[in-house]
C-alpha positions in Angstrom: -0.1 0.0 0.0 1.6 3.2 -1.1 -1.5 5.4 -0.9 -1.8 7.7 2.0 -4.7 6.4 4.2 -6.5 8.6 6.5 -6.8 7.3 10.5 -10.5 6.8 9.9 -10.1 4.6 7.0 -7.5 2.3 8.7 -9.6 2.5 11.9 -12.9 1.3 10.1 -11.1 -1.8 9.3 -9.5 -2.3 12.5 -12.8 -2.0 14.3 -14.8 -4.5 11.9 -17.2 -6.7 14.2 -15.6 -10.0 12.5 -12.3 -11.3 11.7 -11.3 -10.4 8.4 -9.6 -12.7 5.7 -8.7 -9.4 3.6 -9.6 -5.5 3.4 -8.7 -3.6 0.1 -9.2 -0.4 -1.4 -11.6 -0.4 -4.6 -13.3 2.8 -6.3 -11.6 5.8 -7.7 -8.4 5.5 -5.6 -7.9 1.9 -6.8 -8.9 3.0 -10.5 -6.2 6.0 -10.3 -8.6 8.8 -10.8 -9.6 10.1 -7.2 -10.8 13.7 -6.9 -9.8 15.4 -3.6 -13.6 14.9 -2.3 -13.8 11.1 -3.7 -15.3 9.1 -0.9 -13.1 5.6 0.1 -14.7 2.4 -1.2 -13.2 -0.5 1.0 -14.1 -4.0 0.1 -13.2 -7.4 1.7 -14.2 -10.8 3.1 -15.1 -11.7 6.8 -15.3 -15.2 8.5 -18.6 -15.5 10.4 -17.9 -17.5 13.8 -19.3 -21.0 14.1 -22.1 -20.2 16.3 -23.8 -17.7 13.9 -23.3 -20.1 10.9 -24.7 -23.1 12.7 -27.5 -21.3 14.8 -30.9 -20.4 13.9 -30.3 -16.7 13.6 -29.8 -15.0 10.2 -26.2 -14.9 9.5 -24.6 -11.5 8.5 -23.3 -12.7 5.2 -22.7 -8.9 4.2 -21.5 -6.2 6.5 -21.9 -2.5 5.5 -20.6 0.5 7.2 -21.1 3.9 6.1 -19.1 6.6 8.0 -18.2 10.5 7.7 -15.5 11.9 10.0 -13.4 14.6 9.5 -14.6 15.3 6.1 -13.8 11.9 5.1 -16.6 9.6 3.6 -16.0 6.0 3.4 -18.2 2.9 2.6 -16.9 -0.5 4.0 -18.7 -3.4 2.7 -17.5 -7.1 3.3 -19.0 -10.4 2.6 -18.7 -13.7 4.4 -16.3 -16.3 2.9 -18.9 -18.3 1.7 -21.2 -15.6 -0.3 -17.7 -14.1 -1.5 -16.7 -17.5 -2.8 -20.0 -18.0 -4.5 -19.6 -14.8 -6.3 -16.2 -15.7 -7.4 -17.8 -18.8 -9.1 -20.5 -16.3 -10.8 -17.7 -14.9 -13.2 -17.9 -11.7 -11.2 -15.2 -9.2 -12.4 -15.9 -6.8 -9.5 -15.0 -9.3 -6.7 -11.8 -10.3 -8.5 -10.7 -6.7 -8.7 -11.4 -6.4 -5.0 -9.4 -9.6 -4.2 -6.5 -8.7 -6.2 -6.4 -4.8 -5.4 -2.8 -4.0 -4.7 -4.3 -1.1 -2.1 -4.4 -3.6 0.8 -5.5 -2.5 4.4 -5.4 -5.9 5.8 -4.5 -9.4 4.8 -3.7 -12.9 5.9 -2.5 -16.3 4.7 -5.6 -17.3 3.4 -5.9 -14.2 1.6 -2.7 -15.2 -0.4 -4.2 -18.7 -1.0 -7.7 -17.4 -2.2 -5.7 -15.1 -4.8 -3.9 -18.4 -5.9 -7.2 -20.4 -6.0 -9.1 -17.4 -7.9 -6.8 -18.1 -10.9 -9.3 -20.7 -11.6 -12.3 -18.7 -11.5 -11.3 -16.5 -14.5 -12.6 -17.4 -17.7 -13.3 -15.6 -21.2 -17.0 -15.2 -20.2 -15.9 -12.5 -17.7 -16.3 -10.3 -20.8 -19.9 -10.1 -20.2 -19.5 -8.6 -16.7 -17.4 -5.8 -18.4 -19.6 -5.5 -21.3 -22.5 -5.0 -19.1 -20.9 -2.7 -16.9 -19.6 -0.5 -19.6 -23.1 -0.3 -21.0 -24.5 0.8 -17.7 -22.0 3.6 -17.2 -22.2 4.8 -20.8 -25.9 5.2 -20.2 -25.4 7.0 -17.1 -23.1 9.4 -18.8 -25.2 10.1 -21.7 -28.4 10.7 -19.4 -26.7 13.3 -17.2 -26.9 16.8 -18.0 -24.3 18.2 -17.8 -22.3 15.2 -18.4 -19.7 14.3 -15.9 -16.3 13.1 -16.3 -16.6 10.3 -13.7 -19.0 7.7 -15.5 -16.8 8.3 -18.9 -13.7 7.2 -16.9 -15.5 4.5 -15.4 -16.7 3.4 -19.0 -13.0 3.4 -20.3 -11.9 1.8 -17.1 -14.0 -1.2 -17.5 -13.6 -1.5 -21.1 -9.9 -1.5 -20.9 -9.7 -3.9 -17.9 -12.1 -6.2 -19.7 -9.8 -6.1 -22.8 -6.6 -6.5 -20.8 -8.2 -9.5 -18.7 -9.1 -11.5 -22.1 -5.7 -11.0 -23.5 -3.5 -11.8 -20.5 -5.6 -13.5 -17.6 -4.8 -10.8 -15.3 -6.4 -8.5 -13.4 -5.5 -4.5 -13.7 -8.0 -1.8 -12.6 -5.9 1.2 -12.7 -6.6 3.3 -15.7 -3.3 5.0 -15.9 -1.3 1.9 -15.9 -4.0 0.4 -18.7 -3.7 3.4 -20.6 0.1 3.1 -20.9 -0.9 -0.3 -23.0 -3.8 1.1 -24.9 -2.7 4.9 -25.3 -6.2 6.3 -26.0 -5.5 10.0 -26.3 -8.3 11.6 -24.3 -8.0 9.4 -21.2 -4.8 11.4 -19.6 -6.5 14.9 -19.8 -10.0 13.3 -18.2 -7.8 11.7 -15.6 -6.1 15.2 -15.0 -9.2 17.2 -14.8 -11.1 14.7 -12.5 -8.1 14.2 -10.2 -7.7 18.0 -9.7 -11.1 18.9 -9.7 -14.3 17.5 -8.2 -16.8 14.5 -8.4 -19.0 16.9 -10.4 -16.3 17.8 -13.1 -17.8 18.1 -16.7 -16.9 17.7 -20.2 -17.9 19.8 -23.2 -20.7 19.1 -25.7 -18.0 19.3 -28.6 -16.2 16.1 -27.0 -19.1 13.7 -27.0 -18.7 12.4 -30.6 -15.1 11.6 -29.9 -15.9 9.7 -26.8 -18.7 8.2 -28.5 -16.5 6.6 -31.3 -13.9 5.6 -28.6 -16.7 3.6 -26.6 -17.8 1.9 -29.8 -14.4 0.9 -30.7 -13.2 -0.4 -27.4 -16.7 -2.3 -27.0 -15.8 -4.1 -30.4 -12.2 -4.7 -29.3 -13.5 -6.4 -25.8 -15.9 -8.5 -27.9 -13.1 -9.6 -30.4 -10.8 -10.1 -27.4 -13.3 -12.3 -25.9 -13.6 -14.4 -28.8 -9.8 -14.8 -29.3 -9.1 -15.4 -25.7 -7.3 -18.4 -24.6 -8.9 -18.3 -21.2 -11.0 -21.2 -20.4 -14.8 -21.4 -20.7 -15.4 -22.8 -17.3 -13.9 -22.3 -13.7 -12.1 -25.1 -12.2 -11.7 -23.9 -8.6 -15.0 -24.9 -6.8 -13.4 -27.8 -5.0 -10.5 -25.7 -3.7 -12.9 -23.0 -2.7 -14.9 -25.5 -0.7 -11.9 -27.1 1.0 -10.6 -23.4 1.9 -14.2 -22.7 3.3 -14.4 -25.9 5.4 -11.1 -24.8 6.9 -12.0 -21.5 7.8 -15.1 -22.8 9.4 -13.2 -25.4 11.3 -10.8 -23.0 12.7 -13.6 -20.8 14.0 -15.0 -23.5 15.5 -12.0 -24.8 17.1 -11.2 -21.4 18.5 -14.8 -21.1 20.0 -14.4 -24.6 21.5 -11.0 -23.3 23.2 -12.6 -20.5 24.8 -15.9 -22.4 25.8 -15.4 -26.0 25.9 -18.3 -28.3 26.4 
């Protein structure tokens, strides 16, 4: 982690109600175009204790905390390991980006093991995730008046992440690094304006046709990259994920039994 992290951000992770497998930074800080007023998006995996998993009460599969302190807004969302593993098996690119984020606030040996296992979750069909996400962001961008830079940058980011994934099998979510490979001329100026401005920074109408052409070109490139990709069609990590989950559950059970023997 080379990003300066405010105390409220690290404090939210340390005060999480459940043991964490990992917690990472997502959102604009990960993507490389945070504005001075950007909030902090934190994502991760927690491990529910055995009594909450085995008992009759509803388990907290997802924990979300929204905190505003000292002018800083943060959104911390974690999933229990079982739910997160299920999302990995559903070809969800978003959870892959959380797992492989280099901006790590908390880690563990199980986090490293999960990263190795999740390589077997990556398929060429992840392109559908990125095509769908790009379409959503492009529609949002078009509907807004005035039109903001933020959804436009998100559109570029997901398209380039998807193409890179199809070509290499690697997750790269930082738009600055991606554009070193793709060299889309408009991106550098958009990032400069967004990073030095606010979340509400806008573009001029004169630039719309240029961005529309780039959007259509990159969509076609992602579709083509998916067709040519050497990534597998199916995941092969279900058994390994199941084994890891069983060991995580057994570990929490053993710790509870040590504290409260029968």
